[in-house]
N, C-alpha and C positions, 0 to 999 in steps of 0.2 A: 525170241530174239533171232534175227537173221543177219548174216554178214555177206555182202556182195563184193567179193574181192575184185571182180572185173570192173565194177563201177568205181571202186577205189583207185585202181590202177590207171583209169582214164584221166585222173587228176594230176598225174606225175609226168611231165615232159621227158625227164631223164630215162624213163622206162622205154621210150621209143628208140633208144640207141641199140637195143638188143642185148644189153648187159644183163646178167643175172646177179643180183646184189645179195651177198651174204655178209655185208660189212655194216649192217644196221647198228650193232652195238658201238661202233666207232663214229656213227653219224648217219642219220637217215637221209633219204631223198626228200625233196621238197615239192609240195603241190603248187600248181600254178597260182592259186589264189594268194598264197603267202608272198610269192615274188611280186605279184601285182600290188598287193597292199604295201609292201616296202617301197616300191616305186612311187605309188601315189602319195605316201606320207612324206617322202623326202623332196617331192617336187611341188607340193601344195604350200601355201603360206605357212611358215614355221619360224619360230624364234624361241628365246628363253621363256620358260613357263610364267604365265600370269593370267589375268582375267580381263584385260583391257582390249587389246587389239585382236583381230581375227587370228593372227599368227601365234600370239601368246595363248589364246584359248585352244587352238589346235594342239599345241604342245601339252598343255595342262590336261586336256581330254585324253590324249594318248597315255600319259603316265597313270592317270586314275583308272583308265580302262585296263591297263597292264596289271595293276595291282588287283583289280576285281577279277580278272580272268584267271590269274594264278590262284587266287583264293578259291574260286570254283573248282579248279582242277584238282587241288590237293586238300581242300577243306580246311582252310586257315582264315584268319582275320586279315582282310586286305590292308589294314593299317600297319601290319607287321611284315609286309612283303618288300624285300630288298632286291633291287636289280644288281646284277654283276656281269662282268665281261665273260667270266667262266666260273665253273664250280670250284676249280682249283684256286682261283683268285679270291673268291668269297671265303673259302675255308682258311686260306692264309690270313685274310683280314680278320676273321673272327677268332682264329687261334691266337693271334698276337694280342687281340683285345682281351680275350678271356684270361690269357696268361698273366695279365697285369695283376690279377688277384690270386695267383698261385705262388708257391715257394717251396723250399725244402720241407719234406714231410708230407706234401700233397702227392696225389697219384692221379694219372689219367690212363684210360684203357683204350687200346686200339686192337684190331684183329688181323689175322693172317688171311682173311677172306677179302678184305677191302682193296679197292683201287688205291694207288699210292697217294692220290689227292685227299683221301680221308685217313691217311697214315702219317706221311712225312710232315705236314704242317703241324700236327699235334706233337710228334716226336721232337721236332726242332724247337717249337715254342716251349715245351717242357724242359728240354735241355738248357735253354737260355736262362731259365729261372731256377734251376736245380730241382725240378719236380720229377718224380719217378714215373717211368712209363711201364705199364704192365700189358701183357699180350694175352688176348683170348684166342685160343688155338682152333683152327679148322681141323676137323678129323680127316686125314688124307684118304682114309678107306671109304668112309661114307660120304665124304665131302659135305658134311653138315657142320654148321656152326650152331651148336646147341645152346640153349639157355643156361645149362649147367656149366658150359665152358666159360661163359661170361660171368656167371655168379662166382665161379672159383677164383676170380681175380678182383672181385669187388671188396671194398672195405669201407670203414667210416672215413678213411682218408681220400676216397675217390671223389674227384671234382667233376670229371666229365667222362662219358663213354661214347666213342665214335664207332658207329656200326653201319654197314651198308644194308640197303633194302634188298639187294640182289647182287651176287658176285658177277662181275661183267665178263668173266671168261667161262665159268662153269655153271652160271645161272642160279646157284643156291640162294634160296629165299629164307632167311632166318625168321623165326617167330618174333617179329618186332614188338608186338604188343606185350608178350611175356617178358622179353628182354627189357623193354621200357619200364615195366612194373618193378623188375628187380633193381634197375638203376635208380629209380625214384625211392625205393625202399631204403637205400643207403644215403639218400639226399643228394645224389649227383645229377648233373644235367645230361640229357640224352640227345646226341647229335646224329641225325640220320642222313646218309647219302642215298638219295632216291633216284640218282641219275639213270641207273640201268633198270630200275623197277617202273618208273613213271610211264615209259612207252608201252608197257605190257599189261598193266593191271590198274583197276581203280584204287585210288589212295585216299585215305582220310587221316590226316595228321592228328586229328582229335582222337580218333579211335586208337591209333598207334601209341599216342602219348609222347610224341616227339616234342622236345623243347625247341630244337632247330631242325629244319628239314629243307631240302632243296633239290634242284635238278637242272639239267642242261636242255635248252630248247632244241639244239641241233640234233639231239638224239630222238626227237619226236616232232619232225616235220618243220621245225622253225629255223631261224637264223642262229648264228654263233654267239650265244649269250646264255645267261643262267639267272636263276632266282633262288633266294633263300627266304624262308619265313620263320618267324618266331612271334610269340605274344608281344604286343606293343609294350606291355608293362615290363617284360623281361628286357627288351631292347633299351628301355629307359634306364635300366640299372647299369648299362655298359658304357664306359667312357673310352671311345676309340680315338685314335689320332686323326686329326683333320685340319684343314686350313682354318685360320682364325676367323675370317669373315663368313665361313660356311655356316649354314643353319645348324642349330642344335635339335631341330625337330626330328622325330622318328617317323618313318624310316630314312628320311632324306640324309641324315648325318652320316649314314653308312655308304652313301652313294657319292663317289668322288667326281667332281667336274660336271660339265653339262652332259646330260643323258643322251644316248643315241635314239632319238624318238622313232626313227624309221625302223630300227630293230625291235623296239618295244611294240610298235604297231604290227610288225610281222609276227611277233610272238603271240599277240592276241588272235591274229588270224589263224595261227596254228592250233590254238586251243579251240577256237570256233569250229575249225575243220574236224577236230577230234570229237567234238560234241555231236557232230552229225555223221559220224562214221556208220552208224547203224540206225535203222528206223525204230521208233518206239513211241509210246504215248506220253512220255515225259514232257513237261512244259518248261521248267527252270533249266538254266544252263548246267547247273550242277547235276541235276537228275539225268539230263541228256548225256553228260560225260560218263556218268556211272553206267548207264545203259549201254553206251557204245563200247566202253572198255570191257564190260562183261562179255559182250558179244565177241569182241576181238580176242579176249583171253580164251574163250572156248574154241574159236577158230585156230588160234596159234597153238593151243595144246594138242589139238588133233593133228595139225601139220607137223609139230615137233615129234609126235609119236611116229609119223610116217618117215620123217627124215632119219630119226634114230634107228628105226628098224631097218631102213635101207642101207645105212652106213655100216651097221653091224655085220652085214653080209660080205663086206670087203675084206680081203685077206690082210693080215698083219696090222689091223687097226687096234688102237687102244683109245677108248673113250674115258675121259677123266671125271666127268660130272655124274654123280649118282644120287643126289639129294632127292627126297620125296617131292618137294615143292620147288619148282624151277621156272625160270623164264625160258623162252624158246631159243636156247643158246647151247651149242655143243662145242666142246674143246677136245681135240683129238690129234693123234699122230700115227704114222705108219712105220713099222719096223723096217729098218734098212734105208729109209728115206729121210732127208732133211726137210723139215716142214717149210722152210723158206724157199726151197727149190720147187716144192709142189705149188706153193703160192704163185711163183712166177710162171710155172707151166699152166696153171689154171687161168691166169690172166690172159694168156694167149688164146684161150678158149672162150674169152669174154665172160668169165665167171670170177667175181671178186670174192676170193677166199683168202683173207690175209692170215699171216702167221707172225706171232710175237708173244711177249708176255702181256702186252696191252696195258701196261702200267699196273697190272695186278701182280706186282713183282713177288710179294710174299706168298701169294697163292701158287705161282709158278714154281718157286723154290720148294714149297711145302709138298708139291706133287712130284718132286724129283726131276723137274724139267729145267732147272737152273734159270738163267736169265734169258735163254733163247725162246722158251715157251713152246707153243704148238699152234696148230691150225684152229681157227675159230669160225664156225658157221652160225650166224645169227639170223633169225627170221624177223621179218618186219610186217606191218599191216598189208603190204602189197605183195608179199611172198606167195608163191603158188606151188602146187605139186610139180608142175612143169619145170619150175626153177630147180626143185630138188632133184628131179630126174636128170637135168643137165649137170648138176653138181656131182651126183653119183656116177653118171656116165663118164664124165671127164676124169674123175679120179680112177675109175676102172682102167681107162686107157693109159694113164700115167704109171700106175703101180703094177700093171700087167696081170 
């Protein structure tokens, strides 16, 4: 497998600005083909879905293409793919729906590794019905979320376990397959936030054993929207709040109002782009995606090693992520400097190096960083060694 980063970079108009982007975990740049697809979709004949007029057929084709593309990306049944405005919105919707069947004596599990979008919706839904929330703890020394940490809070009372595929600040990738097996052993549902994992590794929801899994398109070359997937049979058992005339069909009954067809079309284009990131002999879109993501993963792992070793040479730095398996994401601070001030100083050097807790609030607190957090440098498929050299060089000038 080969990975041609220069060829990839040529697809991104925003890279011509001279900015070095380390803000990928908060949102990637977008290739030209995605922007063109969105424009084409919103300007061609379009109307509410049906199969009679050309405009109806265009809308119907976009929706079905969206479900099929998501299915190929994360290895799920397209009939269980739900469109959402954001991952946060989807998780709130499903937490409220699932909580209809919870009550006092039941338990749900969340973790201190997760983004708050996979924490607070469950905490609030549980509190509303008197269900107990139990916490699986990130080890602040190893920054691992072990299977044992999750198992220690499971019981016959557990209804659902919400776990991230990768921590969006420290990059920790838990053993999802093993955690899923433990969750199912006690008869609970396994809800996986794959927002930060999907842009960096091939994913198979079937292999993981996720009952629910989803991601955000704007983290992986697409527009600002998201998708969640579950087995159609599981979705059929859920009775969500909806408008009376709205369909009872799955997955449509979880999608409120008229869908944004142009964003769905752009999402398909993003997945098609990913499928062709790296050359290979694969023929099916799913196989092409796996091939491309494996090549990307190898490229980013090598680049992460270079970035980490370069940053370690800087005086006064503390790096917070130490997990054995990680996404290409580093979280760090410098003794005697406010991370937010370094962020502003680097922006003047045309390097996007944001500082925050990045909504991984529990992780930030667990690491002793409070709510302020630290600096985060995230690599993306268009990142290069030159970008890293600019990052490190700029930091050297600032910290002295």
